[in-house]
N, C-alpha and C positions, 0 to 999 in steps of 0.2 A: 586551393584551400589550405589554410594554415594547419599544421600538425604540431602540437605542443606536448612535450613530455613533462608531467608534473614534477619530476625530480629536477628539471632544469630551473624550476622556480623555488627550490629550497625544500621540497618534501624529502624526508629522509626514509620513511618506511621501515624504521628499525624497531617498532613496537614500543618505543619510549617517548620520542619527541612528539610534541603537538604539531601536527601537519595541517591544521585547519586553514591558517592564513596562506600557506603555500598553495593549497588547493584553490582558494578563491582568487589569488593572484594569477595562477595559471589559467583559470577559467576566463578571466578578463582578457588574457592574451590569446586564448583559443576561440573567442566568440566568432561565429561564422565559419568555424572549422572543427577540428577534432582535438580533444584532450585525451592523451593516452596515459594509463596508469599501470606501470610495470609491476611485476611481482614484488611483494613487500607487505609489511604489517604497519598500516598507517593509523595513528591515533588521532581522533577527531573530537573537538569540543562541540558536542551536539546542541549546546545552548546557542552558540554562534551559528552553527550549521555550515555545511557546504552548500553554496547557492549557485546553481547553474544559471546561465544566461541564454537568451533566445538563439536559435539557429546554431546549436552546438551538439556534437556527438561526443559522449564520454565513453571511452572504451577501456574497460578494466581487464587486466589479465585474469585468467582463471585462478592464479596464485596471489591475487591482490586481495587483502583483507582490510576493510575500513572498520575500526572498532571505536565505539563510544568510550571516551574517557569517563570513568564513573563519576556520577554527580548526585546531588540530593534534590533535584528539581522534579516537580510534578509533570512538567512538559519539556520535551525536547524533540528535535528532528535532526537526524544525522544528515540527510540530504533534504533541503527545502526548495521546492520549485514554486515560485510566486510570480504571476504576471508575465510568464515567458511562453514563447511559442516555438514549436518545431525543435524539440529536444529529445534526443535518444540517449538512454543509459543502458549499456550492455555489459554483461559479465560481472565477475567479482563476487565477493561476499561482504555483506554488512553485518556486523556483530554488535548487539546491544550490551547493556550492563546489568541485565536482570539478576545475574549472580552476584554483582558487586555494587548494586545501587545503594546509595548512602542514606536513604530514608524509606519508609514504608508507605508514604502518601502518593496519591496520584496514579494515573493509569494511561498517560498520554505521551509516552516516550516512543517516537515513531522512527522507523527506518527510513522510508521515503515518504514525504508528504507532497502530493500533487495538489497545489493550493489555488487560491483565488485567481481567476483570469487566465489560467493556463489553457493552451490549446495545442493539439497535435503532439502529445507526449507519448513516447514509447519506452517501456521498460522491458528489456529482452535478456533472459538468461541471468537475472540477478538473484542472488540468495540473500534473504533478510532474516536473521536469526536472533533469538534471545533478547528481543526488545522489551523494555519496561512496559510498553503498550502494544502497538500494532507493527507488524512487519511492513505493511503498506497502508496508506491513508489517502483517500481522495475526497476533497471538500474545501469549500471556501465561499465567501459572500458572493463573488462573481463566479458563476458556474464553470467549473473545469469541463472542457469539451474535447472530444476525440482523443481519449486516453486508451492506450492499449497496454496490457500486461500479458506477456507471452513467455512461456517456458521458464518461469521464475519459480523460486522456492520460498515459502514462508514457513519456518519451522521453529517450534518451541518459543513462540512469542507469548507474552503474558496475557494479553487481552483479546486481540483478533489477529488472524492472518492478514485480512484486508478489510478495512471499513470504507464504505461509500456513503458519504453524508450529503453531498451535492454532486451532481455530475450529469452529463448528457453524452450519448454515444460512447459508452464504455465497453471495451472488448476485453474479456478475460479468457484466455485460451491456453490450454496445454500446461497449466501450472500445477504445483503440488502445495497444498495447504495442510499442515500436519502438526499434531502435538500442541495445539493452542490451549493453554491452561494457565491459571494463576489468579485471574480476577475476571469476573463475568463482564461481557457475555461469553467469552471463550469459544467463538465460532471460527470456522474457516473463513467465510465471507459474511459480513454483516452489512446489509443495506438498510440504513436507519436514518432518515432525514431528521435534522434538528427542528425544534419548534419554530413554526412560521417561516421556515426556510424555503428556498425555491424547489426543493425536492430532487428526485433522481428519475431519469428517464432513459429508455433505449439502451438496455444493458444486455449483453450477450455473455453467458457463462457456459463455455463449451469445452469438452474433452479435458477437464481438470481432474485431479485426484484429491480426495479429501480423506485423510487417514487420522484416526485417533484424536480428533479435536474434543475439547472438554464438553461441549454442548451439542452444536448442530453444524452440519457441513455448510449450509447456506441459510441464513435467517433474513427475512424481509419483514420489516416493521414500519408500517406507514401511519402511525398514530398522529404525527404532528404536521406532515407535509406530504405531497404527492409522491407515489411510486408508480411509474408507468412503463409498460412495454419491457418486461423482463423475460428473456428466453434462456432456459436452462436445458442443455442438450448433452447427452452422451458423456456424462460425468461418472466417475467411479467413487463410491462411498464405502468406507470400511471403519467399523468400530465407533460410529456415532450416527445419530439420526441424520438423514440427508437434508431435509428441508423443513423449515418452519415458517409459516406466514401468519402474522398477527396484526391486529389493530388496523385493518384495511376495511373500513366500513362504509356503507351507503349513507350513514348519518352525517359523515364528514365528507362532503362532496369532493373536496380537493384531494382527499386521501384515497386515491383510486388505484388499484392494482389491476392492470389489464394485460392480456396476452402472455400468460405464464405457460410455458411449454416445458415439461419435465420428463426425463427418461431415466428410470432406475428400476431395479428389481429387488424384491424381498423386503423393502422398507416401506413404512407407512408415511404418508404426508400428514403433517399436523397443520391444520388451518383453523384459526379461531377468529370470530367476529369479522368475517371477510365478505366482501361483495365482489365477485369477479364477473364482469359483463361478458 
C-alpha cells in the first residue's frame, strides 16, 4: 500500500499558502493507499475543494488544521466526495470562514460533502467547525450509501451540524453536535429530503451528544420525499429540544416515516402532521 505525505507534493501548511492543488496532486498519488497530513495549518480554496479518490485513507494529524480561504460564494465544500467508494477520512480539524466570509448570501458552505454515487465512506474523529453552512452534508442525485460518521465534532457551524438530504445505510455514532446557529434550521442533525428526491432510509443515530444547538437536536422533515427506518438511541441532549418530526403524512404516501426509536428523559417530542405505522 502506498503511503504519501501531502508535504512531499508541495503542501506547505504555513497558514498562508494555498495548499489545495498540492492536496489533490497528493491524493492522485495516494489512490489505493494512504495520504498522511502532518501537523500544520493548511489553507484550502473550498470552491475548488479537496477531492478524495476511491480506495483511499486520508489520515490527518490531530494538529492538522485545514482552513477555508475566505470567499464570497454562496456554495463551497472544503472536502468534496463525489462518485467514490471505500474512502476513510480520520483526524484533524476543518475550519470554515463564517467569521471572515465576504458576503452575507447563501448558507451552503460545507466542511465535508459526501455526494452523489458515494459508497462505503467513513469519517472518524474529524472536527468540522465554523462553516458558512454545515459541518457535514450527505446528499446527491445518486444516493450515497453505507456512510459512517463516528467520534466526530461539528461545532459552531452556521446552518447545521449535519444534513442528510439523500442517503441509505447511514450510521451516526459517538459524535458531538454543538452550538449550531446563525441561519435556520440551526439543528444538530437535519434529515430533510429535497423535493421529488429519492429520500433517506435506514439511519442509525446512537450515543451522540447534542448541546446548545439553535433549534433542535434532531429534526426529521419528510414533506417532499420518503424518510424511512430512523433509529435514535441513547443520545444526550442539553439546552435544545431533542427531536422534531414534521410533514410526514399519510396523505403523501411516499413520505413515510417508520420505525423511529427514541430514548431521552425530561424532554418532549414534537411531532406534527405525522403518520407512523
